N, CA, C and O atoms as a DFTB+ gen file, in Angstrom:
352 C
 N C O
     1  1     -27.038     -30.938     -42.128
     2  2     -26.720     -31.386     -43.356
     3  2     -27.760     -32.419     -43.531
     4  3     -27.980     -32.847     -44.664
     5  1     -28.427     -32.864     -42.505
     6  2     -29.391     -33.941     -42.526
     7  2     -30.744     -33.422     -43.283
     8  3     -31.494     -34.200     -43.872
     9  1     -30.938     -32.186     -43.207
    10  2     -32.365     -31.687     -43.877
    11  2     -31.856     -31.192     -45.434
    12  3     -32.700     -30.800     -46.240
    13  1     -30.692     -31.232     -45.717
    14  2     -30.268     -31.060     -47.116
    15  2     -30.841     -31.762     -48.173
    16  3     -30.898     -32.979     -47.997
    17  1     -31.376     -31.241     -49.445
    18  2     -31.765     -32.215     -50.330
    19  2     -30.787     -32.995     -50.901
    20  3     -29.705     -32.554     -51.287
    21  1     -31.186     -34.296     -50.974
    22  2     -30.361     -35.399     -51.391
    23  2     -30.645     -35.561     -52.865
    24  3     -31.780     -35.416     -53.319
    25  1     -29.366     -35.931     -53.766
    26  2     -29.581     -36.243     -55.292
    27  2     -28.870     -37.485     -55.357
    28  3     -28.035     -37.751     -54.493
    29  1     -29.132     -38.305     -56.339
    30  2     -28.495     -39.660     -56.471
    31  2     -27.679     -39.435     -57.837
    32  3     -28.167     -38.960     -58.862
    33  1     -26.426     -39.836     -57.679
    34  2     -25.549     -39.647     -58.888
    35  2     -25.030     -41.195     -59.026
    36  3     -24.885     -41.958     -58.071
    37  1     -24.805     -41.476     -60.257
    38  2     -24.172     -42.774     -60.361
    39  2     -22.884     -42.647     -60.883
    40  3     -22.661     -42.051     -61.936
    41  1     -21.857     -43.284     -60.065
    42  2     -20.333     -43.057     -60.415
    43  2     -20.074     -44.430     -60.968
    44  3     -20.664     -45.467     -60.666
    45  1     -18.975     -44.248     -61.933
    46  2     -18.157     -45.426     -62.238
    47  2     -16.732     -45.038     -62.194
    48  3     -16.163     -44.173     -62.860
    49  1     -16.177     -45.960     -61.142
    50  2     -14.779     -45.754     -60.765
    51  2     -13.709     -46.543     -61.928
    52  3     -13.976     -47.696     -62.269
    53  1     -12.780     -45.998     -62.364
    54  2     -11.928     -46.875     -63.368
    55  2     -10.532     -46.666     -62.453
    56  3      -9.734     -45.729     -62.483
    57  1     -10.531     -47.701     -61.752
    58  2      -9.371     -48.006     -60.920
    59  2      -8.639     -49.333     -60.998
    60  3      -9.107     -50.204     -61.731
    61  1      -7.431     -49.586     -60.244
    62  2      -6.856     -50.976     -60.602
    63  2      -7.809     -51.911     -59.748
    64  3      -8.534     -51.533     -58.829
    65  1      -7.681     -53.103     -60.189
    66  2      -8.601     -54.132     -59.672
    67  2      -8.104     -54.299     -58.051
    68  3      -8.908     -54.312     -57.119
    69  1      -6.620     -54.426     -57.888
    70  2      -6.389     -54.466     -56.366
    71  2      -6.763     -53.283     -55.484
    72  3      -7.081     -53.460     -54.308
    73  1      -6.729     -52.072     -56.047
    74  2      -7.184     -51.073     -55.256
    75  2      -8.705     -51.232     -55.039
    76  3      -9.121     -51.201     -53.881
    77  1      -9.495     -51.385     -55.982
    78  2     -10.825     -51.707     -55.773
    79  2     -11.201     -52.720     -54.594
    80  3     -12.017     -52.548     -53.689
    81  1     -10.355     -53.864     -54.863
    82  2     -10.895     -54.736     -53.726
    83  2     -10.526     -54.522     -52.525
    84  3     -11.192     -55.017     -51.616
    85  1      -9.313     -53.690     -52.220
    86  2      -9.088     -53.298     -50.972
    87  2      -9.755     -52.301     -50.399
    88  3      -9.913     -52.171     -49.185
    89  1     -10.226     -51.462     -51.385
    90  2     -11.348     -50.316     -51.051
    91  2     -12.632     -51.014     -50.502
    92  3     -13.258     -50.654     -49.505
    93  1     -12.910     -52.027     -51.278
    94  2     -14.291     -52.851     -50.791
    95  2     -14.194     -53.373     -49.798
    96  3     -15.141     -53.352     -49.012
    97  1     -12.862     -54.101     -49.457
    98  2     -12.541     -54.907     -48.282
    99  2     -12.769     -54.180     -47.013
   100  3     -13.267     -54.679     -46.004
   101  1     -12.301     -52.764     -47.171
   102  2     -12.253     -51.851     -45.894
   103  2     -13.527     -50.985     -45.897
   104  3     -13.531     -50.084     -45.059
   105  1     -14.619     -51.099     -46.699
   106  2     -15.688     -50.474     -46.641
   107  2     -15.669     -49.184     -47.290
   108  3     -16.605     -48.448     -46.978
   109  1     -14.854     -48.746     -48.092
   110  2     -14.707     -47.514     -48.402
   111  2     -15.490     -47.183     -49.732
   112  3     -15.408     -46.063     -50.236
   113  1     -16.218     -48.147     -50.262
   114  2     -16.935     -47.875     -51.329
   115  2     -18.441     -47.781     -51.087
   116  3     -19.281     -47.792     -51.986
   117  1     -18.693     -47.686     -49.785
   118  2     -20.322     -47.657     -49.423
   119  2     -20.695     -46.058     -49.508
   120  3     -19.880     -45.225     -49.110
   121  1     -21.758     -45.736     -49.956
   122  2     -22.276     -44.357     -50.131
   123  2     -21.934     -43.523     -49.026
   124  3     -21.422     -42.426     -49.247
   125  1     -22.177     -43.949     -47.758
   126  2     -21.984     -42.910     -46.650
   127  2     -20.395     -42.701     -46.505
   128  3     -19.948     -41.658     -46.028
   129  1     -19.699     -43.584     -46.875
   130  2     -18.225     -43.255     -46.675
   131  2     -17.559     -42.569     -47.903
   132  3     -16.562     -41.849     -47.863
   133  1     -18.174     -42.864     -48.838
   134  2     -17.732     -42.009     -50.079
   135  2     -18.109     -40.470     -49.839
   136  3     -17.352     -39.558     -50.171
   137  1     -19.350     -40.274     -49.231
   138  2     -19.677     -38.963     -48.926
   139  2     -18.941     -38.356     -48.073
   140  3     -18.698     -37.160     -48.231
   141  1     -18.419     -39.092     -46.956
   142  2     -17.400     -38.389     -46.167
   143  2     -16.259     -38.298     -46.570
   144  3     -15.599     -37.402     -46.043
   145  1     -15.635     -39.068     -47.531
   146  2     -14.210     -38.826     -48.253
   147  2     -14.556     -37.581     -48.972
   148  3     -13.832     -36.598     -48.812
   149  1     -15.563     -37.523     -49.730
   150  2     -15.693     -36.316     -50.609
   151  2     -15.821     -34.991     -49.862
   152  3     -15.274     -33.949     -50.224
   153  1     -16.568     -35.125     -48.826
   154  2     -16.561     -34.014     -47.776
   155  2     -15.217     -33.613     -47.193
   156  3     -14.849     -32.438     -47.206
   157  1     -14.491     -34.594     -46.683
   158  2     -13.165     -34.429     -46.366
   159  2     -12.239     -33.664     -47.339
   160  3     -11.495     -32.753     -46.976
   161  1     -12.346     -34.099     -48.555
   162  2     -11.426     -33.559     -49.644
   163  2     -11.840     -32.129     -49.956
   164  3     -10.979     -31.311     -50.281
   165  1     -13.119     -31.796     -49.871
   166  2     -13.626     -30.456     -50.219
   167  2     -13.174     -29.602     -49.142
   168  3     -12.778     -28.482     -49.466
   169  1     -13.160     -29.943     -47.865
   170  2     -12.721     -29.293     -46.669
   171  2     -11.257     -28.778     -46.801
   172  3     -10.852     -27.639     -46.565
   173  1     -10.527     -29.896     -47.241
   174  2      -9.085     -29.640     -47.531
   175  2      -8.759     -28.614     -48.654
   176  3      -7.823     -27.819     -48.569
   177  1      -9.456     -28.681     -49.524
   178  2      -9.193     -28.117     -50.710
   179  2      -9.708     -26.462     -50.305
   180  3      -9.086     -25.542     -50.836
   181  1     -10.667     -26.193     -49.510
   182  2     -11.201     -24.748     -49.050
   183  2      -9.907     -24.335     -48.268
   184  3      -9.282     -23.314     -48.555
   185  1      -9.550     -25.173     -47.282
   186  2      -8.341     -24.759     -46.344
   187  2      -7.130     -24.335     -47.272
   188  3      -6.555     -23.251     -47.172
   189  1      -6.864     -25.174     -48.047
   190  2      -5.460     -25.029     -48.880
   191  2      -5.829     -23.589     -49.726
   192  3      -4.957     -22.734     -49.879
   193  1      -7.080     -23.426     -50.209
   194  2      -7.487     -22.026     -51.152
   195  2      -7.026     -20.902     -50.072
   196  3      -6.199     -20.030     -50.338
   197  1      -7.673     -21.044     -48.821
   198  2      -7.512     -19.979     -47.836
   199  2      -5.986     -19.715     -47.644
   200  3      -5.585     -18.551     -47.652
   201  1      -5.208     -20.655     -47.488
   202  2      -3.794     -20.536     -47.000
   203  2      -3.135     -19.963     -48.363
   204  3      -2.328     -19.047     -48.203
   205  1      -3.375     -20.380     -49.634
   206  2      -3.048     -19.659     -50.941
   207  2      -3.413     -18.139     -50.881
   208  3      -2.573     -17.296     -51.196
   209  1      -4.521     -17.837     -50.521
   210  2      -5.029     -16.323     -50.334
   211  2      -4.193     -15.533     -49.438
   212  3      -3.634     -14.477     -49.732
   213  1      -4.151     -16.270     -48.074
   214  2      -3.327     -15.746     -47.211
   215  2      -1.743     -15.299     -47.545
   216  3      -1.226     -14.206     -47.313
   217  1      -1.129     -16.494     -48.166
   218  2       0.071     -16.275     -48.809
   219  2       0.186     -15.129     -49.723
   220  3       1.128     -14.356     -49.552
   221  1      -0.609     -14.934     -50.621
   222  2      -0.684     -13.923     -51.485
   223  2      -1.029     -12.518     -50.902
   224  3      -0.592     -11.494     -51.427
   225  1      -1.846     -12.506     -49.774
   226  2      -2.054     -11.114     -49.231
   227  2      -0.653     -10.737     -48.365
   228  3      -0.199      -9.594     -48.305
   229  1      -0.158     -11.712     -47.819
   230  2       1.248     -11.211     -47.192
   231  2       2.315     -11.091     -47.962
   232  3       3.338     -10.642     -47.445
   233  1       2.316     -11.467     -49.365
   234  2       3.289     -11.264     -50.181
   235  2       3.081      -9.489     -50.809
   236  3       3.935      -8.854     -51.428
   237  1       1.908      -9.082     -50.475
   238  2       1.655      -7.702     -50.950
   239  2       2.315      -6.658     -50.060
   240  3       2.343      -5.507     -50.494
   241  1       2.810      -6.897     -48.958
   242  2       3.393      -6.047     -48.129
   243  2       2.690      -5.000     -47.585
   244  3       3.365      -4.050     -47.189
   245  1       1.563      -4.949     -47.477
   246  2       0.502      -3.884     -47.102
   247  2       0.673      -3.281     -45.730
   248  3       1.021      -4.121     -44.902
   249  1       0.542      -2.204     -45.316
   250  2       0.486      -1.820     -44.030
   251  2      -0.613      -2.509     -43.367
   252  3      -1.493      -3.059     -44.028
   253  1      -0.606      -2.507     -42.004
   254  2      -1.632      -3.171     -41.225
   255  2      -2.765      -2.099     -41.150
   256  3      -2.501      -0.899     -41.218
   257  1      -3.980      -2.555     -41.013
   258  2      -5.119      -1.685     -40.812
   259  2      -5.282      -1.167     -39.523
   260  3      -5.054      -1.894     -38.556
   261  1      -5.721       0.235     -39.347
   262  2      -5.814       0.727     -38.208
   263  2      -7.132       0.131     -37.302
   264  3      -7.942      -0.639     -37.817
   265  1      -7.223       0.510     -36.123
   266  2      -8.307       0.050     -35.479
   267  2      -9.595       0.561     -36.156
   268  3     -10.559      -0.189     -36.307
   269  1      -9.601       1.966     -36.598
   270  2     -10.613       2.482     -37.055
   271  2     -10.844       1.845     -38.534
   272  3     -12.008       1.767     -38.929
   273  1     -10.026       1.489     -39.181
   274  2     -10.396       0.829     -40.576
   275  2     -10.947      -0.515     -40.276
   276  3     -11.819      -0.985     -41.008
   277  1     -10.496      -1.164     -39.248
   278  2     -10.985      -2.506     -39.185
   279  2     -12.593      -2.421     -38.430
   280  3     -13.467      -3.279     -38.563
   281  1     -12.687      -1.337     -37.739
   282  2     -14.171      -1.226     -37.173
   283  2     -15.038      -0.786     -38.379
   284  3     -16.188      -1.221     -38.445
   285  1     -14.528       0.115     -39.417
   286  2     -15.139       0.403     -40.739
   287  2     -15.417      -0.598     -41.547
   288  3     -16.489      -0.572     -42.151
   289  1     -14.562      -1.626     -41.717
   290  2     -14.877      -2.811     -42.464
   291  2     -15.949      -3.898     -41.795
   292  3     -16.761      -4.553     -42.448
   293  1     -15.777      -3.945     -40.392
   294  2     -16.709      -4.581     -39.835
   295  2     -18.212      -4.274     -39.940
   296  3     -19.124      -5.089     -40.076
   297  1     -18.294      -2.840     -39.843
   298  2     -19.647      -2.042     -39.913
   299  2     -20.278      -2.365     -41.497
   300  3     -21.441      -2.669     -41.763
   301  1     -19.209      -2.210     -42.379
   302  2     -19.619      -2.371     -43.751
   303  2     -20.110      -3.898     -43.898
   304  3     -21.127      -4.111     -44.558
   305  1     -19.560      -4.744     -43.425
   306  2     -19.968      -6.145     -43.539
   307  2     -21.179      -6.391     -42.990
   308  3     -22.026      -6.990     -43.654
   309  1     -21.428      -5.985     -41.759
   310  2     -22.626      -5.981     -40.853
   311  2     -23.878      -5.442     -41.796
   312  3     -24.896      -6.104     -41.994
   313  1     -23.646      -4.233     -42.299
   314  2     -24.621      -3.534     -43.191
   315  2     -25.088      -4.321     -44.425
   316  3     -26.234      -4.345     -44.874
   317  1     -23.815      -5.073     -44.977
   318  2     -24.269      -5.720     -46.410
   319  2     -24.976      -7.036     -45.813
   320  3     -25.853      -7.560     -46.499
   321  1     -24.641      -7.588     -44.580
   322  2     -25.494      -8.642     -44.226
   323  2     -26.795      -8.586     -44.070
   324  3     -27.633      -9.358     -44.535
   325  1     -26.987      -7.469     -43.270
   326  2     -28.331      -6.932     -43.282
   327  2     -29.278      -6.712     -44.251
   328  3     -30.463      -7.047     -44.248
   329  1     -28.619      -6.093     -45.118
   330  2     -29.486      -5.637     -46.492
   331  2     -29.906      -6.759     -47.143
   332  3     -31.011      -6.860     -47.676
   333  1     -28.761      -7.915     -47.114
   334  2     -29.173      -9.039     -47.811
   335  2     -30.232     -10.024     -47.051
   336  3     -30.954     -10.802     -47.675
   337  1     -30.238      -9.920     -45.873
   338  2     -31.209     -10.634     -44.995
   339  2     -32.459      -9.966     -45.193
   340  3     -33.409     -10.705     -45.453
   341  1     -32.685      -8.670     -45.125
   342  2     -33.976      -7.977     -45.409
   343  2     -34.569      -8.254     -46.613
   344  3     -35.796      -8.276     -46.701
   345  1     -33.656      -8.527     -47.818
   346  2     -34.238      -8.530     -49.103
   347  2     -34.531      -9.931     -49.357
   348  3     -35.149     -10.205     -50.386
   349  1     -34.181     -10.832     -48.581
   350  2     -34.781     -12.219     -48.871
   351  2     -36.238     -12.505     -48.503
   352  3     -36.726     -13.611     -48.731
């Protein structure tokens, strides 16, 4: 992520004064810390989304895939990945 293009965004936080003072006292309003907090929240949201999806899939009560079906899906994904890589 160090080579990732950086952009500047100006944020205005409208939070209670006591919270702002405590956050500032604990160094939480520094750009690197805010970046870390945002990344952590995004990871949590992605993980929660995956759990939601797996719960919905489990509720479908579908029969498990056979070994042949699994291999076929793996091969299809590899083929798609290679076709995207070669077209880039």
